[in-house]
ZAMAR-813230 format. One record per residue (C-alpha): residue in one letter; y, x, z. Coordinates in steps of 0.5 Angstrom, whole numbers, padded with zeros to 4 digits, always signed. Layout:
BEGIN
AYXZ ...
REM end
This chain:
BEGIN
K+0000+0000+0000 M+0005+0006+0002 L+0003+0009-0005 K+0005+0003-0009 M+0011+0003-0005 G+0013+0010-0008 L+0013+0013-0001 P+0011+0021-0001 M+0005+0023+0001 G+0007+0027+0007 A+0011+0021+0010 I+0004+0017+0009 K+0000+0023+0012 N+0005+0023+0018 A+0004+0015+0019 M-0003+0016+0019 V-0003+0021+0024 R+0002+0017+0028 D-0003+0011+0028 G-0009+0015+0030 L-0012+0016+0023 D-0015+0022+0019 P-0010+0024+0014 A-0015+0028+0010 I-0017+0021+0007 M-0011+0021+0003 D-0014+0027-0001 L-0020+0023-0003 D-0021+0020-0010 H-0017+0013-0009 D-0021+0010-0014 K-0027+0010-0010 S-0029+0007-0003 V-0028+0012+0003 A-0035+0010+0005 S-0038+0013-0001 Q-0034+0020+0000 L-0035+0021+0007 D-0041+0025+0009 P-0045+0021+0016 N-0042+0027+0020 K-0035+0025+0018 K-0036+0018+0018 D-0038+0018+0026 A-0032+0023+0027 A-0027+0018+0024 K-0030+0013+0028 K-0030+0016+0034 A-0023+0019+0033 P-0019+0017+0039 K-0013+0013+0038 K-0007+0017+0040 K-0003+0014+0046 K+0004+0011+0044 V+0009+0015+0047 R+0017+0014+0048 R+0021+0020+0046 K+0027+0022+0049 K+0033+0021+0043 I+0038+0025+0041 Y+0043+0021+0037 W+0047+0026+0033 N+0051+0025+0027 K+0047+0027+0021 V+0050+0031+0014 D+0046+0032+0008 A+0044+0039+0006 K+0048+0040+0000 E+0048+0046-0004 G+0052+0052-0002 T+0052+0050+0005 V+0049+0053+0012 W+0044+0047+0012 D+0042+0049+0005 A+0040+0056+0007 I+0037+0054+0014 K+0032+0050+0009 K+0029+0056+0007 L+0028+0059+0013 D+0021+0060+0017 V+0023+0058+0024 Q+0018+0058+0029 L+0019+0056+0036 N+0015+0059+0042 Y+0015+0054+0048 D+0009+0051+0052 T+0007+0044+0049 A+0005+0041+0055 E+0012+0042+0059 F+0015+0040+0052 E+0011+0033+0052 E+0012+0032+0060 L+0020+0033+0059 F+0021+0029+0053 T+0016+0024+0052 Q+0013+0018+0056 A+0007+0014+0056 L+0009+0007+0055 D+0004+0005+0060 A+0006+0010+0065 K+0013+0007+0064 K+0011+0000+0065 N+0007+0002+0072 D+0014+0006+0074 K+0017-0001+0073 K+0012-0004+0077 K+0012+0001+0082 G+0019+0001+0083 S+0020-0007+0083 D+0017-0007+0090 S+0022-0002+0093 S+0028-0004+0089 T+0028-0011+0088 K+0032-0013+0094 S+0037-0008+0093 A+0038-0010+0085 G+0038-0017+0087 K+0044-0016+0091 T+0048-0012+0086 V+0053-0017+0082 K+0056-0016+0076 V+0061-0021+0074 I+0065-0017+0069 D+0063-0013+0063 S+0058-0007+0065 K+0061-0002+0061 R+0068-0003+0064 G+0066-0004+0071 M+0062+0003+0071 N+0068+0006+0068 G+0072+0003+0074 D+0067+0005+0079 I+0068+0013+0076 I+0076+0012+0077 L+0075+0010+0084 R+0070+0015+0086 K+0075+0020+0083 V+0081+0018+0087 K+0077+0017+0094 L+0080+0011+0096 A+0076+0004+0098 P+0079-0002+0094 S+0082-0005+0100 Q+0086+0002+0101 V+0088+0002+0094 A+0091-0006+0095 A+0094-0004+0101 M+0098+0002+0098 V+0100-0003+0092 D+0102-0008+0097 C+0106-0003+0101 L+0109+0000+0095 N+0107+0006+0097 C+0104+0012+0092 G+0100+0015+0098 T+0097+0022+0095 L+0096+0019+0088 E+0099+0022+0082 A+0102+0018+0077 V+0096+0020+0072 E+0091+0017+0077 L+0095+0011+0079 R+0096+0009+0071 S+0088+0010+0071 L+0087+0005+0077 Y+0092+0000+0073 E+0088+0000+0067 F+0083-0004+0071 M+0087-0009+0074 P+0083-0016+0073 T+0085-0019+0066 E+0086-0027+0066 E+0079-0028+0064 E+0076-0023+0069 S+0080-0026+0075 K+0078-0033+0073 G+0070-0031+0073 L+0071-0027+0080 T+0074-0034+0082 N+0069-0038+0080 Y+0064-0034+0082 L+0066-0033+0089 A+0068-0041+0090 G+0060-0042+0089 V+0058-0037+0094 E+0056-0039+0102 S+0059-0033+0105 R+0065-0030+0101 N+0065-0023+0105 E+0058-0022+0104 A+0059-0024+0096 V+0064-0019+0096 A+0060-0013+0099 D+0055-0014+0094 M+0059-0013+0088 T+0060-0006+0085 P+0067-0002+0087 C+0070-0004+0081 E+0069-0012+0082 Q+0071-0011+0089 Y+0078-0007+0087 M+0079-0013+0082 V+0078-0018+0087 A+0083-0015+0092 M+0088-0014+0087 K+0087-0021+0084 D+0088-0024+0091 L+0095-0019+0092 K+0101-0023+0091 D+0105-0020+0085 S+0100-0014+0084 D+0102-0013+0077 K+0109-0012+0078 K+0108-0008+0085 F+0103-0003+0081 K+0108-0002+0075 S+0113-0001+0081 I+0109+0005+0084 I+0108+0008+0078 F+0115+0008+0076 L+0116+0011+0083 A+0111+0016+0082 E+0114+0018+0075 F+0121+0017+0076 N+0123+0024+0078 S+0119+0028+0073 K+0122+0023+0067 M+0129+0024+0069 K+0128+0032+0070 E+0125+0031+0062 L+0131+0027+0060 K+0136+0032+0064 Y+0133+0038+0061 D+0134+0035+0054 V+0141+0032+0055 D+0143+0039+0058 H+0140+0043+0052 L+0143+0038+0047 A+0150+0038+0050 S+0150+0046+0050 A+0148+0046+0043 C+0154+0041+0041 E+0159+0045+0045 E+0156+0052+0042 L+0157+0048+0035 K+0164+0046+0036 S+0166+0053+0039 S+0163+0058+0035 E+0168+0061+0031 R+0163+0065+0026 L+0160+0058+0025 Q+0166+0055+0023 M+0168+0061+0018 L+0161+0060+0015 L+0162+0053+0014 A+0169+0054+0011 M+0166+0059+0006 I+0161+0055+0004 L+0166+0049+0003 K+0170+0054-0001 L+0165+0056-0006 V+0162+0050-0007 N+0169+0047-0009 D+0170+0053-0013 I+0163+0052-0017 N+0164+0044-0018 T+0172+0044-0020 G+0174+0051-0021 G+0179+0050-0016 E+0183+0045-0019 G+0183+0037-0018 K+0180+0033-0012 M+0177+0038-0007 T+0171+0036-0002 E+0173+0036+0005 G+0167+0037+0008 F+0159+0036+0008 T+0153+0033+0011 L+0148+0039+0014 D+0143+0036+0010 S+0147+0038+0004 L+0146+0045+0006 T+0139+0045+0003 K+0142+0044-0004 L+0144+0051-0004 S+0137+0054-0004 E+0135+0049-0009 T+0141+0050-0014 K+0140+0055-0019 A+0145+0059-0024 F+0145+0059-0031 D+0140+0065-0031 N+0135+0061-0027 K+0134+0066-0022 T+0140+0066-0018 T+0141+0061-0013 V+0148+0059-0010 L+0145+0061-0003 N+0143+0068-0006 F+0150+0068-0009 L+0153+0066-0002 V+0150+0071+0002 R+0152+0077-0003 T+0159+0074-0002 I+0159+0074+0005 R+0157+0081+0006 K+0162+0083+0002 T+0168+0079+0005 D+0166+0079+0013 K+0159+0081+0015 D+0160+0079+0022 V+0160+0072+0020 L+0153+0072+0019 K+0152+0073+0026 F+0153+0066+0028 R+0146+0065+0031 E+0148+0069+0037 D+0154+0064+0038 I+0149+0058+0038 K+0143+0060+0042 S+0142+0053+0045 V+0141+0050+0038 V+0134+0053+0038 L+0132+0049+0045 A+0135+0043+0043 K+0132+0043+0036 G+0126+0038+0038 V+0131+0033+0041 I+0132+0027+0037 M+0138+0023+0040 E+0135+0016+0038 R+0129+0018+0042 L+0133+0020+0048 L+0137+0013+0048 A+0130+0009+0047 S+0127+0013+0053 A+0133+0012+0057 K+0133+0005+0055 Q+0126+0004+0057 L+0127+0007+0064 C+0133+0002+0065 E+0128-0004+0063 D+0123-0001+0068 S+0128-0001+0073 R+0130-0008+0072 I+0123-0010+0074 V+0123-0005+0080 T+0129-0008+0083 E+0127-0015+0083 T+0120-0013+0086 A+0124-0009+0091 K+0129-0015+0093 L+0123-0019+0094 D+0119-0014+0098 G+0126-0013+0102 E+0126-0020+0104 W+0119-0021+0106 Y+0121-0015+0111 R+0127-0018+0114 E+0124-0024+0115 S+0118-0020+0119 L+0124-0017+0123 K+0124-0024+0127 H+0117-0023+0129 P+0113-0017+0132 P+0114-0011+0127 S+0109-0011+0121 P+0105-0004+0120 K+0106-0006+0113 Y+0113-0003+0112 K+0115+0004+0113 F+0122+0007+0114 R+0124+0002+0120 D+0128+0006+0125 V+0134+0010+0124 K+0130+0017+0124 A+0125+0014+0118 Q+0132+0011+0115 R+0134+0018+0115 A+0128+0021+0112 S+0128+0016+0106 V+0135+0018+0104 K+0133+0025+0105 E+0127+0024+0100 L+0132+0021+0095 R+0137+0026+0095 Q+0131+0031+0093 M+0130+0027+0087 V+0137+0027+0084 T+0138+0030+0077 F+0145+0027+0074 L+0148+0024+0081 T+0150+0029+0086 E+0147+0028+0093 K+0153+0025+0096 D+0152+0019+0091 V+0145+0017+0094 P+0146+0010+0097 V+0145+0010+0104 G+0145+0002+0105 Q+0144-0002+0111 M+0139-0001+0116 D+0135-0007+0115 I+0133-0005+0107 T+0127-0002+0106 H+0126+0005+0102 F+0124+0002+0096 E+0130-0002+0096 R+0134+0004+0097 F+0130+0008+0091 A+0131+0002+0086 L+0138+0002+0087 F+0138+0010+0087 S+0134+0010+0080 K+0139+0004+0077 L+0145+0009+0079 E+0141+0015+0076 L+0140+0012+0070 Q+0147+0009+0069 K+0149+0016+0069 A+0144+0019+0065 L+0146+0013+0059 G+0153+0015+0060 V+0152+0022+0059 I+0148+0021+0053 K+0153+0017+0050 E+0158+0022+0051 
REM end
C-alpha cells in the first residue's frame, strides 16, 4: 500500500521497524507471496519476533530549514557523523514507555488527588502562570501588593516591577469570572486560599476601590524622578545648543559666506537676493555640480573659505552641545511633557480622594494605612520631594497644610515641576 502511494523504500522499512515487523520482507519479490519466499526457520523467526514497545519520546521543537546547495547544512549531509553514547542511558533519558506513563499517572493520582483537587483555575492558565512568576520575583504576597497600592506607596519595588505587576491587573472579564466563582462557594476565604497566587492577586485588586488609578499613580511616582531627569537632560542640551548656534561668530560668518556664494551663483550678484535659507538646503551644496560635472558647490565653497578665512572652518569648536542635542526632537519632547501632564492629572485626582479619606480618618482613631501624619513625618515628606527637584528649586517645593498626605504633596509638586518644564521647552 505504501509503495502504491509512492513512499520511498527507506521510509517504508522504518515504518515496519516501528511496528515490530521484519523490514527484510521488502527486499523479496513483490509479485510472489511472502510465505513462499521465506524458509521455515525465517517464518518461525518472523512469527516469534517480539513487537517493539511503544514509547513516548521527548520532543525538541526547532525551526527547520532546507539544506540548500552551498549552505553549511548541505556540507553536513556529506559527513559521516558517529555519536558515542550509552544507548541504555539515552533510552532512559529521552524515552518513556506508554504503559509506564499510565502507571505513573495511576500511582500519582492517589497521592496528588487531594492537592490537585484544591487547585482552582478561573483565569487563563498561561496568563496565571506568568503572573505567578512575577509575584515570586517581587517576593510579595498578593495581599501585600494590594495594601501597598491602597496606601499609594511603591515600597521597595522599582518602576519595572510595578509595571510587570500592573500587567496582571484583572480585566473586566476576569473580574466577572472570579466574582461569579466566589459567589457560588460556601467559604470565600477557603476558596481564595485554594486559588493560584495570580488569582489571589486578581481577587485582591478586584476588591480594592480605584485600584487601577491607584496603581497608575504609584507607577507615575516611581518613574517621575527619572523621567524628569531625562527631560531636563534633553532640555538643557537643546537650550545650550540653541544658545551656541546663536552666539557663534564663526558659524554666522560661514552661513553668510554660503548665502553670498549661492546668491552669486544664482543671480550673478544682480537682482533680488535671497536673505536666508533652511538648514536642509545645505545638502544641495554637495548635490549640485558645476558644468564640469566634477566640482560640487561644496568643494568650491571650502576652497574659497580656505583662501578667505581658514578660522571659519573651526566653527564646530563653538557648537559642542549640538552633538549632544542632535537626537532631541522638539515635537517628541513636547509630547513627552504633555503626556506626563496628563498622567499627573490622574495622580492629582487620586491623591485628592485619598486625602479626603485621610482627613475623615482623623476624626476617628488614626489608621495605620496613612503615612506622614505627625510633624516629623511631614518634614520627611518635604525633604523627600526636595531630593526630586529638577526644574524647580528646593524653595519651590510645596509644604502645604499639616493635614495633607505625602501623595497629595507629591501630586502638587509634580504638577508645578511639569508646568515649569513645559515653560522652559516652549521658551
